C-alpha positions as CSV (number, residue, x, y, z in Angstrom):
1,M,-57.3,36.5,99.7
2,A,-58.9,36.8,96.1
3,S,-59.1,33.7,94.6
4,M,-56.9,33.2,91.1
5,N,-60.8,32.7,89.2
6,D,-61.7,36.7,90.5
7,K,-58.4,38.0,89.1
8,D,-58.1,40.1,86.1
9,Y,-54.9,39.3,85.4
10,Y,-54.6,41.3,82.4
11,S,-56.4,44.1,84.0
12,I,-53.9,44.2,86.6
13,L,-51.0,44.3,84.1
14,G,-52.7,46.9,81.6
15,V,-53.7,45.0,78.8
16,E,-56.1,43.4,76.8
17,K,-56.9,40.3,75.9
18,D,-55.4,39.6,73.1
19,A,-52.1,41.2,74.1
20,T,-49.3,39.1,72.8
21,T,-46.4,37.6,74.9
22,E,-44.1,40.3,74.4
23,Q,-46.5,42.7,75.3
24,I,-47.6,41.6,78.5
25,R,-43.4,41.3,79.2
26,K,-42.9,44.9,78.3
27,A,-46.4,45.7,80.9
28,F,-44.7,43.5,83.5
29,Q,-41.4,45.3,83.4
30,Q,-42.7,49.0,83.5
31,K,-45.1,48.1,86.3
32,A,-42.3,46.3,88.3
33,R,-40.6,49.0,88.1
34,K,-43.0,51.2,89.9
35,L,-44.2,48.8,92.4
36,H,-40.8,47.5,93.5
37,P,-40.5,47.5,97.0
38,D,-37.0,49.2,96.5
39,V,-38.3,51.9,94.9
40,N,-41.8,52.1,95.8
41,K,-42.4,52.8,99.8
42,A,-45.9,52.9,99.6
43,P,-47.9,50.8,102.4
44,D,-49.8,48.6,99.2
45,A,-46.3,48.8,97.0
46,E,-45.4,45.3,98.1
47,E,-48.3,43.6,97.4
48,R,-49.4,45.1,94.5
49,F,-45.5,43.9,93.1
50,K,-46.4,40.3,94.3
51,E,-49.8,40.9,92.5
52,V,-48.0,41.9,89.2
53,S,-45.8,39.4,89.2
54,E,-48.2,36.5,89.6
55,A,-49.8,38.2,86.6
56,Y,-47.2,37.8,84.8
57,A,-46.1,34.0,85.9
58,V,-49.6,33.4,84.4
59,L,-49.8,35.3,81.6
60,S,-46.0,34.6,80.2
61,D,-46.5,31.2,80.3
62,P,-48.7,29.3,77.6
63,D,-50.3,26.6,79.3
64,K,-51.1,28.4,82.1
65,R,-52.4,31.3,80.5
66,K,-55.0,28.7,78.8
67,R,-55.8,27.1,81.9
68,Y,-56.4,30.3,83.4
69,E,-58.4,31.5,80.3
70,A,-60.5,28.1,80.8
71,M,-61.2,28.7,84.8
72,R,-62.2,31.9,83.8
73,S,-65.1,31.0,81.4
74,G,-66.5,28.2,83.8
75,N,-64.9,25.8,81.9
76,P,-61.8,23.7,83.5
77,F,-61.2,21.2,81.0
78,A,-61.5,23.7,77.8
79,G,-58.6,23.6,75.6
80,G,-56.9,25.4,72.5
81,P,-54.6,28.5,73.4
82,T,-56.9,31.8,73.9
83,G,-54.9,33.9,71.8
84,P,-51.7,35.0,70.0
85,Q,-49.1,32.9,71.9
86,G,-45.8,34.9,69.7
87,G,-43.8,37.8,70.0
88,G,-44.6,41.5,69.6
89,Y,-42.6,41.6,66.3
90,A,-41.9,39.4,63.5
91,D,-38.0,38.9,63.7
92,P,-36.4,38.5,60.7
93,F,-33.5,35.7,62.2
94,G,-35.8,33.8,64.5
95,G,-35.8,35.6,67.6
96,S,-35.6,33.5,70.7
97,P,-36.7,34.6,74.3
98,F,-33.5,36.3,74.9
99,G,-33.3,37.8,71.8
100,W,-30.5,35.8,70.8
101,G,-30.5,35.4,66.5
102,P,-28.5,33.4,64.2
103,F,-25.4,35.6,64.8
104,G,-24.8,34.5,67.8
105,G,-25.5,37.4,70.8
106,A,-28.7,39.6,71.2
107,T,-30.7,41.1,68.5
108,S,-30.5,45.4,68.3
109,R,-34.6,45.1,68.5
110,R,-34.5,43.3,71.8
111,R,-36.2,46.1,73.9
112,S,-35.1,44.5,77.9
113,R,-32.5,46.4,79.5
114,A,-30.9,43.3,80.7
115,Y,-26.9,43.8,80.8
116,N,-25.1,40.9,79.2
117,P,-21.9,40.9,77.6
118,R,-20.9,38.3,75.2
119,A,-18.7,37.8,71.8
120,G,-20.0,38.2,68.9
121,A,-20.4,35.4,66.7
122,D,-18.4,34.5,63.4
123,V,-20.2,35.1,59.9
124,I,-19.8,32.3,57.5
125,Y,-20.0,32.6,54.3
126,D,-19.8,30.5,51.4
127,L,-17.7,32.0,47.7
128,T,-17.7,29.4,45.2
129,V,-14.8,29.4,42.6
130,D,-14.1,27.1,39.7
131,A,-10.8,25.2,39.8
132,A,-9.3,27.5,37.8
133,T,-9.6,30.2,40.0
134,A,-9.1,28.3,42.8
135,S,-5.5,27.4,41.6
136,K,-4.5,30.4,41.0
137,G,-6.2,32.2,43.5
138,T,-8.0,35.5,43.7
139,R,-9.3,38.6,45.8
140,R,-13.0,38.9,45.9
141,G,-15.1,41.7,47.5
142,V,-18.2,40.2,49.6
143,T,-21.2,42.6,50.9
144,Y,-22.9,41.0,53.9
145,Q,-24.9,42.1,56.6
146,R,-23.5,41.8,60.6
147,Y,-24.1,43.0,64.1
148,V,-21.6,46.6,64.5
149,S,-21.1,48.2,67.7
150,C,-23.6,51.0,67.9
151,S,-22.2,54.2,67.1
152,V,-24.6,55.9,69.7
153,C,-23.4,54.5,72.7
154,H,-20.3,53.4,71.0
155,G,-21.0,49.6,71.9
156,S,-21.8,49.6,75.4
157,G,-25.6,49.4,75.5
158,S,-25.5,52.8,78.0
159,V,-26.2,56.6,76.6
160,R,-25.0,58.1,79.3
161,S,-23.5,55.7,82.2
162,E,-20.5,54.1,82.1
163,H,-21.5,50.9,84.1
164,S,-24.8,48.6,84.5
165,E,-26.5,48.3,87.7
166,T,-28.1,45.4,89.5
167,C,-31.6,44.9,88.7
168,P,-34.5,46.7,90.2
169,T,-36.1,43.3,89.8
170,C,-34.9,40.6,90.9
171,G,-31.9,42.4,93.4
172,G,-29.1,40.7,91.3
173,R,-30.4,37.4,91.5
174,G,-31.6,36.7,88.0
175,S,-35.0,35.2,89.1
176,I,-38.4,35.9,90.9
177,T,-40.3,33.9,93.0
178,V,-43.8,33.9,92.8
179,D,-47.2,32.8,94.5
180,T,-49.4,32.1,91.8
181,G,-52.2,30.4,93.9
182,L,-53.4,27.4,92.2
183,F,-50.5,27.1,90.2
184,G,-48.1,26.7,93.4
185,V,-44.9,28.7,93.9
186,M,-42.8,29.1,90.8
187,V,-39.0,30.6,90.3
188,M,-38.8,32.4,86.7
189,T,-36.4,33.8,85.3
190,C,-36.5,38.1,85.8
191,P,-37.9,39.2,82.7
192,E,-36.1,42.4,83.4
193,C,-32.6,41.1,83.1
194,E,-33.0,38.3,81.5
195,G,-31.5,36.2,84.2
196,T,-27.9,38.3,84.5
197,G,-28.9,40.3,87.4
198,R,-27.5,43.4,85.8
199,V,-29.7,45.7,83.5
200,V,-28.2,48.6,81.3
201,A,-28.1,52.0,83.6
202,D,-29.5,54.5,80.7
203,P,-30.7,52.1,78.0
204,C,-29.2,53.4,74.2
205,S,-32.6,53.5,72.2
206,A,-30.4,53.1,69.0
207,C,-29.5,49.5,70.5
208,G,-32.1,48.9,72.7
209,G,-29.2,49.0,75.2
210,T,-27.6,45.9,73.6
211,G,-24.2,47.8,71.7
212,R,-24.6,47.0,68.8
213,T,-27.1,47.5,65.5
214,L,-27.6,45.2,62.0
215,S,-25.7,47.0,59.4
216,A,-24.3,46.2,55.8
217,S,-20.5,45.8,55.4
218,E,-18.1,45.2,52.9
219,V,-14.5,42.7,53.4
220,V,-12.2,41.8,50.4
221,V,-11.4,38.3,50.7
222,D,-7.7,37.0,49.6
223,V,-7.6,33.1,48.8
224,P,-4.6,31.8,48.1
225,A,-3.1,30.1,45.4
226,G,-4.0,26.1,45.2
227,A,-7.0,26.7,47.7
228,H,-9.7,23.6,47.7
229,D,-12.8,22.8,48.5
230,G,-13.8,23.5,51.9
231,Q,-10.9,25.4,52.5
232,E,-11.3,28.7,55.3
233,V,-9.8,32.3,54.8
234,R,-10.2,33.9,57.9
235,V,-10.9,37.9,58.2
236,S,-10.7,38.5,61.9
237,G,-12.9,41.0,63.6
238,M,-15.2,41.5,60.5
239,G,-17.8,38.8,61.9
240,N,-20.7,39.9,64.4
241,A,-20.1,42.9,67.2
242,G,-20.8,41.5,70.7
243,T,-23.1,42.7,73.0
244,N,-22.2,45.4,75.9
245,G,-19.1,45.9,74.4
246,S,-17.7,42.6,74.3
247,S,-15.3,41.8,71.0
248,A,-16.2,40.9,67.6
249,G,-16.2,37.2,65.9
250,D,-14.3,36.9,62.8
251,F,-15.4,37.0,58.7
252,V,-15.2,33.3,57.8
253,C,-14.8,32.9,54.2
254,R,-15.4,28.8,53.2
255,V,-14.1,27.6,49.7
256,C,-16.3,25.8,47.9
257,V,-14.9,24.5,44.4
258,P,-17.4,22.1,42.6
259,E,-15.7,19.9,40.8
260,E,-13.7,18.4,44.2
261,R,-16.7,18.1,45.8
262,L,-19.3,14.6,45.6
263,T,-22.7,15.3,44.8
264,R,-24.9,14.0,46.9
265,S,-25.7,10.4,44.9
266,Q,-22.3,9.7,44.2
267,A,-21.7,10.4,48.2
268,T,-24.3,7.9,48.3
269,G,-23.0,5.3,45.9
270,F,-19.5,5.2,47.6
271,N,-21.2,5.3,51.2
272,L,-23.0,1.7,49.8
273,I,-19.5,0.9,48.0
274,G,-17.4,1.1,51.5
275,F,-20.9,-1.0,53.2
276,A,-20.1,-3.8,51.3
277,L,-16.2,-4.3,51.6
278,P,-16.6,-5.8,55.2
279,F,-18.9,-8.3,53.8
280,V,-16.2,-8.9,51.2
281,V,-13.2,-9.6,54.2
282,F,-15.3,-11.7,55.9
283,G,-16.5,-13.8,54.2
284,L,-13.4,-14.2,52.7
285,A,-11.9,-15.0,55.9
286,T,-14.2,-17.8,56.8
287,S,-15.6,-19.0,53.8
288,T,-19.4,-18.1,53.5
289,I,-18.5,-15.3,50.6
290,A,-21.0,-17.3,49.0
291,S,-24.1,-16.6,50.8
292,F,-23.4,-12.8,50.7
293,A,-23.1,-12.8,47.0
294,L,-26.3,-11.6,46.4
295,I,-25.8,-8.7,49.1
296,I,-22.4,-7.7,47.6
297,G,-23.6,-7.9,44.2
298,V,-26.6,-5.6,45.1
299,L,-24.5,-2.8,47.2
300,V,-21.7,-2.6,44.5
301,I,-24.3,-2.3,41.7
302,M,-26.4,0.6,43.3
303,G,-23.1,2.4,43.9
304,A,-21.4,2.2,41.1
305,F,-24.8,3.7,39.3
306,L,-25.1,6.2,42.1
307,V,-21.4,7.3,41.4
308,I,-20.9,7.0,38.0
309,R,-24.3,8.9,37.4
310,D,-23.3,11.8,37.7
311,G,-20.2,12.1,35.8
312,I,-16.3,10.6,38.0
313,K,-13.8,13.6,38.2
314,L,-10.6,13.0,37.5
315,R,-9.1,15.3,40.1
316,G,-7.3,14.1,43.8
317,R,-9.4,16.0,46.1
318,W,-12.6,14.6,44.0
319,W,-11.1,11.1,44.7
320,R,-10.1,11.9,48.2
321,N,-13.7,12.9,49.3
322,A,-14.7,9.4,47.5
323,G,-12.2,7.6,50.0
324,I,-13.3,9.2,52.9
325,A,-17.0,8.3,52.0
326,I,-16.2,4.5,51.3
327,A,-14.6,4.6,54.8
328,N,-17.8,6.1,56.5
329,G,-19.6,3.3,54.5
330,A,-17.6,0.8,55.2
331,S,-17.5,1.6,59.4
332,N,-21.4,1.8,59.4
333,G,-21.2,-1.8,57.6
334,L,-18.5,-3.5,59.9
335,M,-20.7,-4.2,62.8
336,V,-23.4,-5.4,60.6
337,A,-21.1,-7.9,58.1
338,F,-19.7,-9.7,61.7
339,F,-23.3,-10.2,62.8
340,L,-24.2,-11.9,59.7
341,V,-21.2,-13.7,59.2
342,M,-21.0,-15.3,62.8
343,M,-24.6,-16.3,62.1
344,F,-24.6,-17.9,59.0
345,S,-21.4,-19.5,60.4
346,C,-23.2,-21.1,63.5
347,A,-26.2,-22.2,61.1
348,A,-23.3,-24.3,58.9
349,R,-21.9,-25.7,61.7
350,G,-25.2,-26.6,63.4
351,M,-26.0,-27.9,59.9
352,F,-22.8,-30.2,60.0
353,Y,-23.7,-31.3,63.1
354,S,-26.9,-31.9,63.2
355,P,-26.9,-35.6,62.2
356,F,-24.4,-36.6,65.0
357,L,-27.6,-35.5,67.7
358,F,-28.8,-38.4,67.0
359,F,-26.5,-41.1,68.2
């Protein structure tokens, strides 16, 4: 049997040496479908299927591919990548090996046959209004992008077939076992079904088998009177459509009222003031307040400066947020203050008793 050095994995998969990971993946899928022993009854089909799987196992892994190239070049210690190691297309939503975008669920550009029903994620939208508008309430129209149910396959992901089928590559297990020779036996996620064990029987060309496509949508949001910063208004079913016919998420509008918000500097300032409070409490309780006067003074002065610099606002919600920031600072300073107070107390007692140690 030929060693890994003697095998041209690129030729086995039928791809160029500078092929991307996505191109290698597609080539493997095409070869695996034709050579799978359950489909191809040729005498050498099983052996060729194993060879194709071995080639994919090495070339789809950047580290293994790098080592393979190094050994092929005669330098097993060579380093550095040997070609592009990214996806085959630029995914504007930052794709992943499973094609999941920022909205949750597979993106419409996915090209595998994986059948993976998954509920759509919510779409979060920040709506900024002034305090007067929030007090009276308002109605706003919002245009945004989301995944909608595919109009061609009606969300199923398959054009003609109503049901998914067992993955022919992994037999429904969701993984394949590949003997890579030098690298040993490796169990890897099946690239055909992406680990689900099921595939779309007749993938829709419009959505790539996911059952949804990216589209612009409009929604009308009613912000109730008396709304406050951070309040959410939810519109059911207007989020992203789920994959393969699953339920859609919601459109969540978060109300932003700048007059009720702390600036970053103000939040830091109130945190510093809160951090000083445990020192005051412990110092008074243990009569060591003089020892912490400098620490307390610096924290309070710096905190007050940061708060006043951006302007104090007289809205009740603003002060509520200030109280939360102070409480957070106090919780952070509690253990530090307790430790320092105990240290100073022990030091003071040691100085008091030390003359008696000589008798």
